[in-house]
N, C-alpha and C positions, 0 to 999 in steps of 0.2 A: 507902677509896674510890680509892685508885687501881688496885689490882688490878681494881676491878671496871669501872672507865672503859675501863680496857685492854682486857678481855674482851669487852664491849659494841663498843668499834670494830670485833675482830677478827671476831665473829659478825655484827654486822648487815649486810655486803654477802652473808653465806652467806646470811640471811632475804629479802633482797631478790630474791637470784638462784632462792629456794626458791619464793618468790610468783611469778616470772615464770614458773617452770616447771610451777607448779599452776594456772596461769591456764588458765580454760577455755575463752579465744579459742583456744590452742593445736590443741585437736583433735586429729585423726590427724595424723601425720609426714609431710611432702611436702616434695619438695624445690621446688615452684612454689607451696605455702600462703604465703599471706600472713600477715605476724605482725600481729595487728590493734594491738597495743600494745605497747612495750618500753621499759620506763623503767628506768634503772640511775640508781643514786648512789654514788658510790666504792666500786662494785663490782670484784674483783679480775678486770683482764682474763683472764686464763686461765682462771676458770671462765667468763667470759662466751663464749670462744672454745668452751669444750666444750659450754657447752649449744647454741652455733650448729651445732658440729657432729652433736650428737645429732640437732636440728631438721630438718638439712639432709640426715641420713645421709649423711653423708660424715666423713673421717678430719681432722683438721686437729692439727696438731704443733707446738707453740710452740716457739723457739729458747730454750735455760736464761735467755739476758739478756733476755726479755719479760719486764718488769716495769713495772706501771702501774696504775691505777686509772681505771675507767672509770664517765663521769656522763652521761648523756644521756637522751632522751626520742624515741622514733620511733614512727609511727603508720604502718600499710598499705604495707609493705615486705617482702622476700622475705630469707632467711636470708643470700643472697650480697649483696643491695644494705647489709643490716645491716653486712655481714664488713667490704664494701669501705669502707665509711663509717667503721668503726672503726680499720680501717687505715690509712686517709690521713690521719686525726685524731693518730694517733699515729705517725707516721712509720715505719710497718710494712711488709712487703711480703710478698705471700701467694704463694709459689711452687709451680706446682702439679706433681708428678711420681709417674709410678707409680702414681697414684688417690689420692695425700694432696695435701693442702696445708700446706705448711712454711711458718708464719712468723718472719720474720727480721727486723732490722732494714734500712730502706733504704739507709744506708751501709754496712753489712755486706755487701749483698746488693749494690751494686752495683761494691764493691770484689773482690767475688770473681770477679762477672763482666769487670772489665779484666784483671784476673790470670788468669781463664781463658782470655781470649782472645787475650791475651799469649803464653800457654805456648802455644794452637791456632798463634799466627802464628810461633813460632820453630819449631813442628814443620813450617809449610808451607818455610818456607826451609831446612830442613835435607833435605826430601825429595828424593828423587833425582829430576830431571828428564827426562821422557820425550818420544819424538819420532813423530808419527804425520803419516802422509799420507791425507788425505781426498779423494778423487773426487766432484766436484760432477757433477751430469747433469743439471740445467733452468738452474739458475742461471747467473750467471757468478761466479767466486771473486772478482773482485774486491772485488763489489758487498758480499760478506760476511763482507769484514775487519772495517768497522766495529761489526756488531754483535756479532761473537766477543769483538771486547777487551773487555766489556763482561763477561764469565765467564772472565778471566783473570787471573792472580796478578800482581804484581807483576814477577816474573822471567819472565811468560809471556809468547813469542813466536808471533806468526801471520802467515804470508808465503805468496803464493799462486805456482803454476806456471800461465802462459799456455798456454804448450804444450800440457798435458794437464788444462787447466782445474781444478786440483785445489788443495787448501787444504793447509797444511804447517804444523802446530801444534807448539810445545814447551812442557810445561808439567808440572803434577803432575801423575798417574794420575787425579786426582778431579777437574780442572778439564778436562782433556781428555774426561772422559767427559760431562761438561757441554756440552762445543763439539761434542760427535756429537747428541746430545740437540737442541741449538738447530739446527743443520744439517738434522738429519730432518723439522723444522717449517718452514727455512725455504728448502728446497731442494725447491720443487714448482713441477710444471709451471705456467707462465703463459698464462693464456686469450690468445689471439690474435682481433683484430678485422679484419675487413674491409670498408674505407671506401670505399665506392663515389660518388664524384659525377658530377653531370651540370651543366655551366654553359650556360644558356640565355640567349640574347637576343632579345626581343621587345618588339614596339610595346606602351607601355604602353595605349593603349585596346584594345586587345584582348586584354586579361588579364580584362576584366569578359566579352566572348565567351564567354571561356573556363569561367566560373564561378569565376574565379579573384578574389575581391573580401578586399581585407587586412582590411576592417572590420567584414567580416561573422563573422569568426573570432576564434579566440583567437591576441591576437600579442602579443607584446611588442618594444618600440621603445626602439631605443639610438639616442642621440645621440652626435655625436663633435666638437667636444670632451664628456667626457661633462657633466652638467650639476652646476652648483655646489651645496653641501650644503643642504636645503632648497627648493631648485627641483622641480618639478613635471618627471614623464617625460611626453615628448608623445604622443598616441593622436590618430594621423589617418588618414582613409581615403585610399585609394591615388591618387586624381584630385588632394587636395589636396599631398600627398607629391610627385606628378610636377611639380607647379605649383611648390611650392615648391625645387626641385630644380633648376629651370632656371637656365640658364647657370652648368652646372658649371664650366666650365675657367677664367672669370676669378673667380667666388667656390667656392671648392667646400664641398659641405657632406656630414657621412656621418650618412643615416639609416638606420640598419639596421632593417627586421624578420624579428622571426624569430615560426615557427610550425610545427606538424609536421603531415603529411599522413593522415588518415584511411583506414583498411585499406580501405572502398570505392573511394576515390579510383586513378584507373588512369592511373599516371605515363606510362607509355608512349604511351598512346592521346595523352593531354593534348599530348604534345611531337610525335607524330606529326601531329595536327591545325593543330597551330603552323605547322611545317615544311611541309605539304603546302601552307600558303595563302598562304606567301611573306610571312608576318606576323613571322616570327622564324628565329633561326639556332641550330644546336649549335655552339655554340664548342668545346666536350670533352667528354670521358667519361672521365677516367680513375680508376682504382681503384689501391688500396695498401693492404699488409696492413700489420699492426702489431700489438704486445704490447702486454698491460694496462698504462695507464699511461704509454706511452710516444709521444711526439707522431708524425705525419704530416703531411708539407709536400707538397701540392700548388700549385705555381705555371705560370702559363701567362702568356708575354708574351716580349717581348724586353730585351738588354740593352742601355742608350745610353749611346754614351762621352762623358765629360766631362771637358775638359779645365780641370787646376787645375794652379797654381803649387806649387815647393815651396819648403824657406827659402833655396835657392840660387836661384830664379829658373828653375829647367828646370822645362819643360813634363810633367806627368803626369798622363797617361788614367784615369780611375777609370769602370767600368763599373757603372751603376744598374741593377738590377731593374725594370721598369715590367710594366704588365702585373695579371692576375688571380691571387690568396694564399690558399691557405687552407691554416689548422693547425687541424688536428682532434688533442685529448687524451683518448681513450677508456679509461673506468673502468669495468667490470664489476661492476655494484653486488649485493649477496644476494639480491636477487629476480628475477637473471637479466636485468636491466633496463640502459642502457647512459645512463651521464653523458658528456656531451660537453662540451669544453672548447673553443670554436667561437672561431676569431680570423680572421674576411673581412681580407680587403685589396684596394682596388682602385686602381689607380696610372694615370696617363697624363700624356704630358708635351707642352709647345709651347715655342717657340723665343721668345726677345725679344731685344730689342736688347742686353740685359747679359749673355745666355746661356742657358738653357734651366731653365723651370719645370717642376717635377714637381709635379703634385696626389694627393692620395694620400687615400683614404677608407679609414677601419679600425674597427673595434670588438671587442668582444669580450664574452661571454656563456657561460652555461651552459645546455645545455638535456637533458634527458632522455627517453629515448625506448624505447618496446621493441626487441626485438630482431626488427630488418627494418624498423623502420617508418622512415619518412623526415622529416626536418627539412627543409622551408624558408626558407632565406635571400633577401628580396628587401629593394627599396629604395636596389640599387646602380642609380640612374638617369641618365643621360648625358641630352644633346639632342645631335639633329642638324639642323642649318639645309640647307635645298635651296633655291636658287634657279633658275627655269624659266622661258624664254617663254612665257606666254599670250596668246592674242589672237585675231583672225578667220582662220579655217583660209584656206590660200592666199595670201589680201593679206596675212598677216605675215612671210610667206617672200618675197615680192618685195625685191630688192637695193635699198637707198635708202628707196623709199619704203615701204615696209615697216613702217618703224619708228611710221609715226602708226597701224598698226593692230596693231600688239603691245606688250606689255607686260611687267616682268620681276614675275613673283609668288614670293613667299618662304612656305615652308614651314618649319614647325618639326616635328621628330617628335619625341617623348620614348621612350627606349627603355631598358628594366629588365633587369638582369640577374639572373635567378633561379638560384640553388646550391641542387640539389637536393642531399641528404647522407642518405646509409642507411647506418648501421652494423650489419655482421651476424656474430655470434659465428661464428670456424671450428669447427667441430664437428670431434672426433676422427673417426677413421674405424674 
């Protein structure tokens, strides 16, 4: 009886495996064909691996130490999914190499990997170092040092020669080749963008006569200081902005409006109409060229000397720039459009009993425009108060008696500073 039981325990796993192989759900052999039903009870793992190898049309070689029994039930799985489940359950790893899969215990595989990595590291440490000088054509050599260090070994060293704009790298030949490949990718010519800005100061009431209506176009209003989280951003028509911005000197606020000019809008004609009607004046038309992702700084104004005292009580004069400042950082997108990081600022000063008060308006935003399209920055509103004598002609000019026929009239004029920013990609000749 003992011999019969031992024979049955040996033959049973093979009978189960034979039933699986002869199952009609298997059909034609295909790597992607789904196994409808895979039921194993105490099946020898080497026999199961052999079955999966035949089913998937691959070579699976188990290591001599792979010995175990498999009991599981799977439905609607591919041979690869079944293999991965069996390997993970029994602490095994399948190493693919040269068209076959070698099955080994995971602990043994990790130990071999660590030993191999240690051996390769020792070989790298013993390898002879080489030095190579690589010329940089478009980029700045110093800017490439940081990314190049990522591919160097522990003994590798990279330096630059500013006079010739070259990279000096010392490392094993394998890593020097990686450095050359990375430089070939990074040393590309950077696009240049020409920033053309037109600064125009015009009476607020005259903007509507020119057809410029901030409330009728898509606009973005930026408040300074920024609104607290959860507060709504203010959208307001032009006249409300002008009214809210009154008396900027005593209570400065910063409400900036951004928009883009449509292609059929003639900026030059609009500016000529403003200047010819004496309703505005051109403050400046600066142009500057910068490279992609590099800030361009445009500033117009004056330096105000401010007296301060140091720790010893000595008078120190510090110059503070007051006027209109525009900082632009352009970036050329993959669609050949231009993303501009705009930071406009306008400042003014006034004298006070305690010194000089400097009022500043600034904001920050991002605008995407097409190549050559113009972005408009508005909302930089100031107020000018004019006092003049009015009354009955001739009689108001009579000395002494004329006071009875004249009075002083106060006129408040709101002026808007419009900044037209036009980025253009500089094409190669």
